[in-house]
Predicted model as a PDB file, atoms N, CA, C, CB and O in Angstrom, pLDDT in the B-factor column:
MODEL        1                                                                  
ATOM      1  N   UNK A   1     -46.380 -23.052  44.505  1.00 90.00           N  
ATOM      2  CA  UNK A   1     -45.859 -22.102  43.542  1.00 90.00           C  
ATOM      3  C   UNK A   1     -46.686 -22.197  42.270  1.00 90.00           C  
ATOM      4  CB  UNK A   1     -44.359 -22.360  43.253  1.00 90.00           C  
ATOM      5  O   UNK A   1     -47.207 -23.260  41.933  1.00 90.00           O  
ATOM      6  N   UNK A   2     -46.800 -21.088  41.574  1.00 93.00           N  
ATOM      7  CA  UNK A   2     -47.532 -21.088  40.320  1.00 93.00           C  
ATOM      8  C   UNK A   2     -46.727 -20.366  39.255  1.00 93.00           C  
ATOM      9  CB  UNK A   2     -48.910 -20.434  40.491  1.00 93.00           C  
ATOM     10  O   UNK A   2     -45.809 -19.609  39.570  1.00 93.00           O  
ATOM     11  N   UNK A   3     -47.067 -20.599  37.998  1.00 94.00           N  
ATOM     12  CA  UNK A   3     -46.365 -19.943  36.900  1.00 94.00           C  
ATOM     13  C   UNK A   3     -44.949 -20.447  36.714  1.00 94.00           C  
ATOM     14  CB  UNK A   3     -46.338 -18.468  37.123  1.00 94.00           C  
ATOM     15  O   UNK A   3     -44.088 -19.693  36.261  1.00 94.00           O  
ATOM     16  N   UNK A   4     -44.682 -21.700  37.051  1.00 95.00           N  
ATOM     17  CA  UNK A   4     -43.332 -22.252  36.971  1.00 95.00           C  
ATOM     18  C   UNK A   4     -42.984 -22.565  35.520  1.00 95.00           C  
ATOM     19  CB  UNK A   4     -43.206 -23.523  37.845  1.00 95.00           C  
ATOM     20  O   UNK A   4     -43.707 -23.294  34.841  1.00 95.00           O  
ATOM     21  N   UNK A   5     -41.866 -22.005  35.051  1.00 96.00           N  
ATOM     22  CA  UNK A   5     -41.381 -22.243  33.695  1.00 96.00           C  
ATOM     23  C   UNK A   5     -39.886 -22.541  33.775  1.00 96.00           C  
ATOM     24  CB  UNK A   5     -41.667 -21.014  32.758  1.00 96.00           C  
ATOM     25  O   UNK A   5     -39.142 -21.824  34.444  1.00 96.00           O  
ATOM     26  N   UNK A   6     -39.450 -23.601  33.091  1.00 95.00           N  
ATOM     27  CA  UNK A   6     -38.043 -23.996  33.065  1.00 95.00           C  
ATOM     28  C   UNK A   6     -37.583 -24.001  31.613  1.00 95.00           C  
ATOM     29  CB  UNK A   6     -37.826 -25.400  33.733  1.00 95.00           C  
ATOM     30  O   UNK A   6     -38.297 -24.489  30.737  1.00 95.00           O  
ATOM     31  N   UNK A   7     -36.392 -23.459  31.354  1.00 94.00           N  
ATOM     32  CA  UNK A   7     -35.806 -23.458  30.010  1.00 94.00           C  
ATOM     33  C   UNK A   7     -34.763 -24.567  29.955  1.00 94.00           C  
ATOM     34  CB  UNK A   7     -35.167 -22.060  29.657  1.00 94.00           C  
ATOM     35  O   UNK A   7     -33.805 -24.552  30.727  1.00 94.00           O  
ATOM     36  N   UNK A   8     -34.937 -25.533  29.046  1.00 91.00           N  
ATOM     37  CA  UNK A   8     -33.973 -26.631  28.901  1.00 91.00           C  
ATOM     38  C   UNK A   8     -33.937 -27.093  27.453  1.00 91.00           C  
ATOM     39  CB  UNK A   8     -34.332 -27.815  29.837  1.00 91.00           C  
ATOM     40  O   UNK A   8     -34.511 -28.124  27.106  1.00 91.00           O  
ATOM     41  N   UNK A   9     -33.264 -26.329  26.620  1.00 93.00           N  
ATOM     42  CA  UNK A   9     -33.112 -26.659  25.206  1.00 93.00           C  
ATOM     43  C   UNK A   9     -31.877 -27.537  25.032  1.00 93.00           C  
ATOM     44  CB  UNK A   9     -33.003 -25.371  24.338  1.00 93.00           C  
ATOM     45  O   UNK A   9     -30.802 -27.213  25.536  1.00 93.00           O  
ATOM     46  N   UNK A  10     -32.032 -28.640  24.322  1.00 94.00           N  
ATOM     47  CA  UNK A  10     -30.892 -29.536  24.103  1.00 94.00           C  
ATOM     48  C   UNK A  10     -29.812 -28.827  23.289  1.00 94.00           C  
ATOM     49  CB  UNK A  10     -31.343 -30.832  23.385  1.00 94.00           C  
ATOM     50  O   UNK A  10     -30.124 -28.149  22.310  1.00 94.00           O  
ATOM     51  N   UNK A  11     -28.541 -28.977  23.683  1.00 94.00           N  
ATOM     52  CA  UNK A  11     -27.447 -28.411  22.898  1.00 94.00           C  
ATOM     53  C   UNK A  11     -27.317 -29.143  21.562  1.00 94.00           C  
ATOM     54  CB  UNK A  11     -26.121 -28.486  23.685  1.00 94.00           C  
ATOM     55  O   UNK A  11     -27.944 -30.181  21.354  1.00 94.00           O  
ATOM     56  N   UNK A  12     -26.498 -28.596  20.657  1.00 95.00           N  
ATOM     57  CA  UNK A  12     -26.382 -29.163  19.322  1.00 95.00           C  
ATOM     58  C   UNK A  12     -25.645 -30.496  19.257  1.00 95.00           C  
ATOM     59  CB  UNK A  12     -25.698 -28.196  18.444  1.00 95.00           C  
ATOM     60  O   UNK A  12     -25.497 -31.052  18.169  1.00 95.00           O  
ATOM     61  N   UNK A  13     -25.180 -31.023  20.379  1.00 96.00           N  
ATOM     62  CA  UNK A  13     -24.544 -32.342  20.413  1.00 96.00           C  
ATOM     63  C   UNK A  13     -25.551 -33.474  20.554  1.00 96.00           C  
ATOM     64  CB  UNK A  13     -23.553 -32.406  21.550  1.00 96.00           C  
ATOM     65  O   UNK A  13     -25.168 -34.639  20.657  1.00 96.00           O  
ATOM     66  N   UNK A  14     -26.837 -33.137  20.558  1.00 96.00           N  
ATOM     67  CA  UNK A  14     -27.902 -34.131  20.736  1.00 96.00           C  
ATOM     68  C   UNK A  14     -28.997 -33.936  19.685  1.00 96.00           C  
ATOM     69  CB  UNK A  14     -28.504 -34.035  22.160  1.00 96.00           C  
ATOM     70  O   UNK A  14     -29.208 -32.835  19.178  1.00 96.00           O  
ATOM     71  N   UNK A  15     -29.679 -35.025  19.378  1.00 96.00           N  
ATOM     72  CA  UNK A  15     -30.881 -34.968  18.555  1.00 96.00           C  
ATOM     73  C   UNK A  15     -32.053 -35.432  19.406  1.00 96.00           C  
ATOM     74  CB  UNK A  15     -30.735 -35.844  17.262  1.00 96.00           C  
ATOM     75  O   UNK A  15     -32.013 -36.522  19.977  1.00 96.00           O  
ATOM     76  N   UNK A  16     -33.089 -34.621  19.495  1.00 96.00           N  
ATOM     77  CA  UNK A  16     -34.282 -34.949  20.262  1.00 96.00           C  
ATOM     78  C   UNK A  16     -34.940 -36.198  19.670  1.00 96.00           C  
ATOM     79  CB  UNK A  16     -35.275 -33.756  20.275  1.00 96.00           C  
ATOM     80  O   UNK A  16     -35.073 -36.326  18.453  1.00 96.00           O  
ATOM     81  N   UNK A  17     -35.354 -37.123  20.560  1.00 98.00           N  
ATOM     82  CA  UNK A  17     -36.054 -38.336  20.144  1.00 98.00           C  
ATOM     83  C   UNK A  17     -37.495 -38.322  20.643  1.00 98.00           C  
ATOM     84  CB  UNK A  17     -35.322 -39.585  20.662  1.00 98.00           C  
ATOM     85  O   UNK A  17     -38.431 -38.484  19.860  1.00 98.00           O  
ATOM     86  N   UNK A  18     -37.670 -38.127  21.962  1.00 97.00           N  
ATOM     87  CA  UNK A  18     -39.018 -38.149  22.532  1.00 97.00           C  
ATOM     88  C   UNK A  18     -39.032 -37.464  23.885  1.00 97.00           C  
ATOM     89  CB  UNK A  18     -39.532 -39.590  22.662  1.00 97.00           C  
ATOM     90  O   UNK A  18     -37.988 -37.101  24.428  1.00 97.00           O  
ATOM     91  N   UNK A  19     -40.228 -37.295  24.417  1.00 97.00           N  
ATOM     92  CA  UNK A  19     -40.390 -36.669  25.731  1.00 97.00           C  
ATOM     93  C   UNK A  19     -41.510 -37.375  26.481  1.00 97.00           C  
ATOM     94  CB  UNK A  19     -40.690 -35.144  25.597  1.00 97.00           C  
ATOM     95  O   UNK A  19     -42.448 -37.902  25.882  1.00 97.00           O  
ATOM     96  N   UNK A  20     -41.392 -37.374  27.801  1.00 97.00           N  
ATOM     97  CA  UNK A  20     -42.455 -37.812  28.692  1.00 97.00           C  
ATOM     98  C   UNK A  20     -42.612 -36.711  29.722  1.00 97.00           C  
ATOM     99  CB  UNK A  20     -42.140 -39.212  29.364  1.00 97.00           C  
ATOM    100  O   UNK A  20     -41.684 -36.420  30.476  1.00 97.00           O  
ATOM    101  N   UNK A  21     -43.785 -36.099  29.753  1.00 96.00           N  
ATOM    102  CA  UNK A  21     -44.037 -34.959  30.637  1.00 96.00           C  
ATOM    103  C   UNK A  21     -45.095 -35.365  31.653  1.00 96.00           C  
ATOM    104  CB  UNK A  21     -44.493 -33.696  29.827  1.00 96.00           C  
ATOM    105  O   UNK A  21     -46.226 -35.681  31.285  1.00 96.00           O  
ATOM    106  N   UNK A  22     -44.729 -35.355  32.930  1.00 94.00           N  
ATOM    107  CA  UNK A  22     -45.654 -35.727  33.990  1.00 94.00           C  
ATOM    108  C   UNK A  22     -46.389 -34.516  34.558  1.00 94.00           C  
ATOM    109  CB  UNK A  22     -44.911 -36.446  35.098  1.00 94.00           C  
ATOM    110  O   UNK A  22     -47.430 -34.658  35.199  1.00 94.00           O  
ATOM    111  N   UNK A  23     -45.842 -33.325  34.319  1.00 93.00           N  
ATOM    112  CA  UNK A  23     -46.459 -32.078  34.788  1.00 93.00           C  
ATOM    113  C   UNK A  23     -46.302 -31.029  33.705  1.00 93.00           C  
ATOM    114  CB  UNK A  23     -45.822 -31.591  36.133  1.00 93.00           C  
ATOM    115  O   UNK A  23     -45.185 -30.772  33.254  1.00 93.00           O  
ATOM    116  N   UNK A  24     -47.392 -30.420  33.280  1.00 95.00           N  
ATOM    117  CA  UNK A  24     -47.319 -29.332  32.325  1.00 95.00           C  
ATOM    118  C   UNK A  24     -47.046 -29.775  30.908  1.00 95.00           C  
ATOM    119  CB  UNK A  24     -46.281 -28.383  32.741  1.00 95.00           C  
ATOM    120  O   UNK A  24     -47.445 -30.861  30.489  1.00 95.00           O  
ATOM    121  N   UNK A  25     -46.347 -28.901  30.160  1.00 97.00           N  
ATOM    122  CA  UNK A  25     -46.030 -29.167  28.756  1.00 97.00           C  
ATOM    123  C   UNK A  25     -44.576 -28.818  28.476  1.00 97.00           C  
ATOM    124  CB  UNK A  25     -46.964 -28.369  27.821  1.00 97.00           C  
ATOM    125  O   UNK A  25     -44.002 -27.950  29.133  1.00 97.00           O  
ATOM    126  N   UNK A  26     -43.983 -29.496  27.499  1.00 97.00           N  
ATOM    127  CA  UNK A  26     -42.606 -29.225  27.081  1.00 97.00           C  
ATOM    128  C   UNK A  26     -42.584 -29.039  25.569  1.00 97.00           C  
ATOM    129  CB  UNK A  26     -41.642 -30.379  27.516  1.00 97.00           C  
ATOM    130  O   UNK A  26     -43.096 -29.876  24.825  1.00 97.00           O  
ATOM    131  N   UNK A  27     -41.989 -27.941  25.122  1.00 97.00           N  
ATOM    132  CA  UNK A  27     -41.833 -27.666  23.702  1.00 97.00           C  
ATOM    133  C   UNK A  27     -40.384 -27.944  23.334  1.00 97.00           C  
ATOM    134  CB  UNK A  27     -42.238 -26.195  23.352  1.00 97.00           C  
ATOM    135  O   UNK A  27     -39.495 -27.172  23.693  1.00 97.00           O  
ATOM    136  N   UNK A  28     -40.138 -29.029  22.626  1.00 95.00           N  
ATOM    137  CA  UNK A  28     -38.765 -29.423  22.300  1.00 95.00           C  
ATOM    138  C   UNK A  28     -38.087 -28.458  21.328  1.00 95.00           C  
ATOM    139  CB  UNK A  28     -38.757 -30.818  21.712  1.00 95.00           C  
ATOM    140  O   UNK A  28     -36.858 -28.431  21.255  1.00 95.00           O  
ATOM    141  N   UNK A  29     -38.851 -27.673  20.587  1.00 95.00           N  
ATOM    142  CA  UNK A  29     -38.266 -26.702  19.663  1.00 95.00           C  
ATOM    143  C   UNK A  29     -37.676 -25.511  20.411  1.00 95.00           C  
ATOM    144  CB  UNK A  29     -39.317 -26.221  18.662  1.00 95.00           C  
ATOM    145  O   UNK A  29     -36.605 -25.022  20.051  1.00 95.00           O  
ATOM    146  N   UNK A  30     -38.364 -25.043  21.443  1.00 96.00           N  
ATOM    147  CA  UNK A  30     -37.893 -23.881  22.209  1.00 96.00           C  
ATOM    148  C   UNK A  30     -37.184 -24.273  23.500  1.00 96.00           C  
ATOM    149  CB  UNK A  30     -39.059 -22.970  22.535  1.00 96.00           C  
ATOM    150  O   UNK A  30     -36.442 -23.475  24.071  1.00 96.00           O  
ATOM    151  N   UNK A  31     -37.411 -25.506  23.960  1.00 95.00           N  
ATOM    152  CA  UNK A  31     -36.840 -25.958  25.224  1.00 95.00           C  
ATOM    153  C   UNK A  31     -37.591 -25.450  26.438  1.00 95.00           C  
ATOM    154  CB  UNK A  31     -35.416 -25.534  25.314  1.00 95.00           C  
ATOM    155  O   UNK A  31     -37.088 -25.553  27.557  1.00 95.00           O  
ATOM    156  N   UNK A  32     -38.784 -24.902  26.246  1.00 97.00           N  
ATOM    157  CA  UNK A  32     -39.553 -24.344  27.365  1.00 97.00           C  
ATOM    158  C   UNK A  32     -40.469 -25.419  27.951  1.00 97.00           C  
ATOM    159  CB  UNK A  32     -40.387 -23.111  26.904  1.00 97.00           C  
ATOM    160  O   UNK A  32     -41.314 -25.991  27.262  1.00 97.00           O  
ATOM    161  N   UNK A  33     -40.273 -25.671  29.235  1.00 96.00           N  
ATOM    162  CA  UNK A  33     -41.125 -26.589  29.989  1.00 96.00           C  
ATOM    163  C   UNK A  33     -41.999 -25.724  30.894  1.00 96.00           C  
ATOM    164  CB  UNK A  33     -40.272 -27.643  30.826  1.00 96.00           C  
ATOM    165  O   UNK A  33     -41.508 -25.130  31.854  1.00 96.00           O  
ATOM    166  N   UNK A  34     -43.283 -25.654  30.589  1.00 97.00           N  
ATOM    167  CA  UNK A  34     -44.233 -24.893  31.384  1.00 97.00           C  
ATOM    168  C   UNK A  34     -44.851 -25.856  32.389  1.00 97.00           C  
ATOM    169  CB  UNK A  34     -45.329 -24.211  30.484  1.00 97.00           C  
ATOM    170  O   UNK A  34     -45.750 -26.628  32.056  1.00 97.00           O  
ATOM    171  N   UNK A  35     -44.362 -25.801  33.614  1.00 96.00           N  
ATOM    172  CA  UNK A  35     -44.812 -26.716  34.659  1.00 96.00           C  
ATOM    173  C   UNK A  35     -46.180 -26.298  35.168  1.00 96.00           C  
ATOM    174  CB  UNK A  35     -43.801 -26.762  35.817  1.00 96.00           C  
ATOM    175  O   UNK A  35     -47.041 -27.141  35.420  1.00 96.00           O  
ATOM    176  N   UNK A  36     -46.376 -25.007  35.319  1.00 92.00           N  
ATOM    177  CA  UNK A  36     -47.659 -24.504  35.825  1.00 92.00           C  
ATOM    178  C   UNK A  36     -47.617 -24.313  37.323  1.00 92.00           C  
ATOM    179  CB  UNK A  36     -48.792 -25.454  35.459  1.00 92.00           C  
ATOM    180  O   UNK A  36     -46.858 -23.481  37.819  1.00 92.00           O  
ATOM    181  N   UNK A  37     -48.424 -25.071  38.055  1.00 94.00           N  
ATOM    182  CA  UNK A  37     -48.548 -24.902  39.504  1.00 94.00           C  
ATOM    183  C   UNK A  37     -48.172 -26.199  40.220  1.00 94.00           C  
ATOM    184  CB  UNK A  37     -49.986 -24.475  39.884  1.00 94.00           C  
ATOM    185  O   UNK A  37     -48.512 -27.294  39.774  1.00 94.00           O  
ATOM    186  N   UNK A  38     -47.462 -26.048  41.339  1.00 95.00           N  
ATOM    187  CA  UNK A  38     -47.128 -27.175  42.213  1.00 95.00           C  
ATOM    188  C   UNK A  38     -47.550 -26.840  43.634  1.00 95.00           C  
ATOM    189  CB  UNK A  38     -45.606 -27.506  42.153  1.00 95.00           C  
ATOM    190  O   UNK A  38     -47.399 -25.704  44.084  1.00 95.00           O  
ATOM    191  N   UNK A  39     -48.073 -27.820  44.327  1.00 94.00           N  
ATOM    192  CA  UNK A  39     -48.438 -27.634  45.724  1.00 94.00           C  
ATOM    193  C   UNK A  39     -47.245 -27.987  46.603  1.00 94.00           C  
ATOM    194  CB  UNK A  39     -49.675 -28.496  46.097  1.00 94.00           C  
ATOM    195  O   UNK A  39     -46.242 -28.501  46.109  1.00 94.00           O  
ATOM    196  N   UNK A  40     -47.346 -27.721  47.879  1.00 94.00           N  
ATOM    197  CA  UNK A  40     -46.282 -28.005  48.835  1.00 94.00           C  
ATOM    198  C   UNK A  40     -45.871 -29.474  48.743  1.00 94.00           C  
ATOM    199  CB  UNK A  40     -46.733 -27.659  50.270  1.00 94.00           C  
ATOM    200  O   UNK A  40     -46.723 -30.361  48.792  1.00 94.00           O  
ATOM    201  N   UNK A  41     -44.570 -29.733  48.610  1.00 95.00           N  
ATOM    202  CA  UNK A  41     -43.972 -31.070  48.522  1.00 95.00           C  
ATOM    203  C   UNK A  41     -44.300 -31.822  47.241  1.00 95.00           C  
ATOM    204  CB  UNK A  41     -44.414 -31.886  49.683  1.00 95.00           C  
ATOM    205  O   UNK A  41     -43.964 -33.001  47.135  1.00 95.00           O  
ATOM    206  N   UNK A  42     -44.933 -31.200  46.277  1.00 95.00           N  
ATOM    207  CA  UNK A  42     -45.199 -31.844  44.994  1.00 95.00           C  
ATOM    208  C   UNK A  42     -43.970 -31.698  44.108  1.00 95.00           C  
ATOM    209  CB  UNK A  42     -46.457 -31.233  44.306  1.00 95.00           C  
ATOM    210  O   UNK A  42     -43.294 -30.670  44.153  1.00 95.00           O  
ATOM    211  N   UNK A  43     -43.677 -32.702  43.312  1.00 94.00           N  
ATOM    212  CA  UNK A  43     -42.542 -32.645  42.391  1.00 94.00           C  
ATOM    213  C   UNK A  43     -43.051 -32.659  40.952  1.00 94.00           C  
ATOM    214  CB  UNK A  43     -41.568 -33.831  42.637  1.00 94.00           C  
ATOM    215  O   UNK A  43     -44.170 -33.096  40.682  1.00 94.00           O  
ATOM    216  N   UNK A  44     -42.229 -32.181  40.046  1.00 94.00           N  
ATOM    217  CA  UNK A  44     -42.537 -32.199  38.621  1.00 94.00           C  
ATOM    218  C   UNK A  44     -41.448 -32.999  37.920  1.00 94.00           C  
ATOM    219  CB  UNK A  44     -42.642 -30.747  38.035  1.00 94.00           C  
ATOM    220  O   UNK A  44     -40.281 -32.944  38.307  1.00 94.00           O  
ATOM    221  N   UNK A  45     -41.837 -33.746  36.886  1.00 96.00           N  
ATOM    222  CA  UNK A  45     -40.878 -34.589  36.186  1.00 96.00           C  
ATOM    223  C   UNK A  45     -41.019 -34.420  34.680  1.00 96.00           C  
ATOM    224  CB  UNK A  45     -41.067 -36.058  36.578  1.00 96.00           C  
ATOM    225  O   UNK A  45     -42.121 -34.441  34.133  1.00 96.00           O  
ATOM    226  N   UNK A  46     -39.876 -34.252  34.028  1.00 95.00           N  
ATOM    227  CA  UNK A  46     -39.781 -34.211  32.575  1.00 95.00           C  
ATOM    228  C   UNK A  46     -38.661 -35.162  32.182  1.00 95.00           C  
ATOM    229  CB  UNK A  46     -39.518 -32.748  32.042  1.00 95.00           C  
ATOM    230  O   UNK A  46     -37.543 -35.047  32.684  1.00 95.00           O  
ATOM    231  N   UNK A  47     -38.953 -36.096  31.290  1.00 96.00           N  
ATOM    232  CA  UNK A  47     -37.932 -37.007  30.777  1.00 96.00           C  
ATOM    233  C   UNK A  47     -37.767 -36.736  29.292  1.00 96.00           C  
ATOM    234  CB  UNK A  47     -38.310 -38.503  31.039  1.00 96.00           C  
ATOM    235  O   UNK A  47     -38.720 -36.861  28.524  1.00 96.00           O  
ATOM    236  N   UNK A  48     -36.552 -36.363  28.883  1.00 96.00           N  
ATOM    237  CA  UNK A  48     -36.242 -36.118  27.477  1.00 96.00           C  
ATOM    238  C   UNK A  48     -35.270 -37.206  27.031  1.00 96.00           C  
ATOM    239  CB  UNK A  48     -35.637 -34.674  27.256  1.00 96.00           C  
ATOM    240  O   UNK A  48     -34.227 -37.418  27.650  1.00 96.00           O  
ATOM    241  N   UNK A  49     -35.626 -37.886  25.954  1.00 97.00           N  
ATOM    242  CA  UNK A  49     -34.754 -38.906  25.373  1.00 97.00           C  
ATOM    243  C   UNK A  49     -34.112 -38.311  24.129  1.00 97.00           C  
ATOM    244  CB  UNK A  49     -35.546 -40.222  25.031  1.00 97.00           C  
ATOM    245  O   UNK A  49     -34.792 -37.729  23.284  1.00 97.00           O  
ATOM    246  N   UNK A  50     -32.795 -38.461  24.025  1.00 96.00           N  
ATOM    247  CA  UNK A  50     -32.056 -37.878  22.906  1.00 96.00           C  
ATOM    248  C   UNK A  50     -30.958 -38.821  22.454  1.00 96.00           C  
ATOM    249  CB  UNK A  50     -31.462 -36.514  23.294  1.00 96.00           C  
ATOM    250  O   UNK A  50     -30.515 -39.689  23.206  1.00 96.00           O  
ATOM    251  N   UNK A  51     -30.527 -38.638  21.215  1.00 97.00           N  
ATOM    252  CA  UNK A  51     -29.393 -39.372  20.660  1.00 97.00           C  
ATOM    253  C   UNK A  51     -28.168 -38.465  20.730  1.00 97.00           C  
ATOM    254  CB  UNK A  51     -29.674 -39.836  19.184  1.00 97.00           C  
ATOM    255  O   UNK A  51     -28.243 -37.285  20.387  1.00 97.00           O  
ATOM    256  N   UNK A  52     -27.041 -39.019  21.176  1.00 96.00           N  
ATOM    257  CA  UNK A  52     -25.794 -38.254  21.239  1.00 96.00           C  
ATOM    258  C   UNK A  52     -25.152 -38.274  19.853  1.00 96.00           C  
ATOM    259  CB  UNK A  52     -24.815 -38.839  22.325  1.00 96.00           C  
ATOM    260  O   UNK A  52     -24.955 -39.338  19.266  1.00 96.00           O  
ATOM    261  N   UNK A  53     -24.831 -37.090  19.339  1.00 97.00           N  
ATOM    262  CA  UNK A  53     -24.194 -36.963  18.033  1.00 97.00           C  
ATOM    263  C   UNK A  53     -22.679 -37.073  18.166  1.00 97.00           C  
ATOM    264  CB  UNK A  53     -24.576 -35.629  17.372  1.00 97.00           C  
ATOM    265  O   UNK A  53     -22.144 -36.869  19.256  1.00 97.00           O  
ATOM    266  N   UNK A  54     -21.977 -37.393  17.075  1.00 96.00           N  
ATOM    267  CA  UNK A  54     -20.521 -37.559  17.145  1.00 96.00           C  
ATOM    268  C   UNK A  54     -19.770 -36.270  17.496  1.00 96.00           C  
ATOM    269  CB  UNK A  54     -20.015 -38.083  15.829  1.00 96.00           C  
ATOM    270  O   UNK A  54     -18.671 -36.331  18.047  1.00 96.00           O  
ATOM    271  N   UNK A  55     -20.349 -35.103  17.182  1.00 95.00           N  
ATOM    272  CA  UNK A  55     -19.705 -33.831  17.509  1.00 95.00           C  
ATOM    273  C   UNK A  55     -20.767 -32.857  18.016  1.00 95.00           C  
ATOM    274  CB  UNK A  55     -18.956 -33.244  16.269  1.00 95.00           C  
ATOM    275  O   UNK A  55     -21.963 -33.046  17.797  1.00 95.00           O  
ATOM    276  N   UNK A  56     -20.310 -31.836  18.682  1.00 95.00           N  
ATOM    277  CA  UNK A  56     -21.223 -30.799  19.155  1.00 95.00           C  
ATOM    278  C   UNK A  56     -21.006 -30.483  20.615  1.00 95.00           C  
ATOM    279  CB  UNK A  56     -22.654 -31.217  18.933  1.00 95.00           C  
ATOM    280  O   UNK A  56     -20.097 -31.013  21.254  1.00 95.00           O  
ATOM    281  N   UNK A  57     -21.852 -29.614  21.136  1.00 92.00           N  
ATOM    282  CA  UNK A  57     -21.818 -29.219  22.541  1.00 92.00           C  
ATOM    283  C   UNK A  57     -22.655 -30.235  23.317  1.00 92.00           C  
ATOM    284  CB  UNK A  57     -22.356 -27.744  22.748  1.00 92.00           C  
ATOM    285  O   UNK A  57     -23.770 -30.564  22.911  1.00 92.00           O  
ATOM    286  N   UNK A  58     -22.113 -30.735  24.442  1.00 93.00           N  
ATOM    287  CA  UNK A  58     -22.814 -31.760  25.227  1.00 93.00           C  
ATOM    288  C   UNK A  58     -23.280 -31.280  26.581  1.00 93.00           C  
ATOM    289  CB  UNK A  58     -21.931 -32.940  25.415  1.00 93.00           C  
ATOM    290  O   UNK A  58     -24.100 -31.947  27.212  1.00 93.00           O  
ATOM    291  N   UNK A  59     -22.787 -30.144  27.051  1.00 91.00           N  
ATOM    292  CA  UNK A  59     -23.181 -29.625  28.346  1.00 91.00           C  
ATOM    293  C   UNK A  59     -24.626 -29.147  28.285  1.00 91.00           C  
ATOM    294  CB  UNK A  59     -22.244 -28.483  28.788  1.00 91.00           C  
ATOM    295  O   UNK A  59     -24.982 -28.351  27.416  1.00 91.00           O  
ATOM    296  N   UNK A  60     -25.466 -29.634  29.210  1.00 87.00           N  
ATOM    297  CA  UNK A  60     -26.875 -29.264  29.224  1.00 87.00           C  
ATOM    298  C   UNK A  60     -27.247 -28.716  30.597  1.00 87.00           C  
ATOM    299  CB  UNK A  60     -27.765 -30.474  28.859  1.00 87.00           C  
ATOM    300  O   UNK A  60     -27.072 -29.392  31.611  1.00 87.00           O  
ATOM    301  N   UNK A  61     -27.761 -27.488  30.625  1.00 87.00           N  
ATOM    302  CA  UNK A  61     -28.152 -26.858  31.882  1.00 87.00           C  
ATOM    303  C   UNK A  61     -29.558 -26.302  31.749  1.00 87.00           C  
ATOM    304  CB  UNK A  61     -27.157 -25.740  32.278  1.00 87.00           C  
ATOM    305  O   UNK A  61     -29.866 -25.573  30.806  1.00 87.00           O  
ATOM    306  N   UNK A  62     -30.404 -26.654  32.704  1.00 88.00           N  
ATOM    307  CA  UNK A  62     -31.760 -26.105  32.750  1.00 88.00           C  
ATOM    308  C   UNK A  62     -31.748 -24.849  33.615  1.00 88.00           C  
ATOM    309  CB  UNK A  62     -32.780 -27.157  33.306  1.00 88.00           C  
ATOM    310  O   UNK A  62     -31.055 -24.793  34.631  1.00 88.00           O  
ATOM    311  N   UNK A  63     -32.516 -23.845  33.207  1.00 87.00           N  
ATOM    312  CA  UNK A  63     -32.601 -22.593  33.965  1.00 87.00           C  
ATOM    313  C   UNK A  63     -34.054 -22.226  34.194  1.00 87.00           C  
ATOM    314  CB  UNK A  63     -31.867 -21.450  33.229  1.00 87.00           C  
ATOM    315  O   UNK A  63     -34.948 -22.639  33.456  1.00 87.00           O  
ATOM    316  N   UNK A  64     -34.264 -21.443  35.232  1.00 81.00           N  
ATOM    317  CA  UNK A  64     -35.637 -21.006  35.500  1.00 81.00           C  
ATOM    318  C   UNK A  64     -35.809 -19.564  35.147  1.00 81.00           C  
ATOM    319  CB  UNK A  64     -36.008 -21.228  36.954  1.00 81.00           C  
ATOM    320  O   UNK A  64     -36.900 -19.016  35.304  1.00 81.00           O  
TER     321      UNK A  64                                                      
ENDMDL                                                                          
END                                                                             
């Protein structure tokens, strides 16, 4: 597959700390993870580290 883009913006119940991107790029301001191209059986990994705030929305859903 090519042109893979995932939207995963942290809700307001979290504060972004850091990211580790194994495939493509991740923009923490927009929540857009541009994976790019994957071959058959290849996986992509994005690790986002965040601090949980005392109040806010905590449900986080990534969409394509």
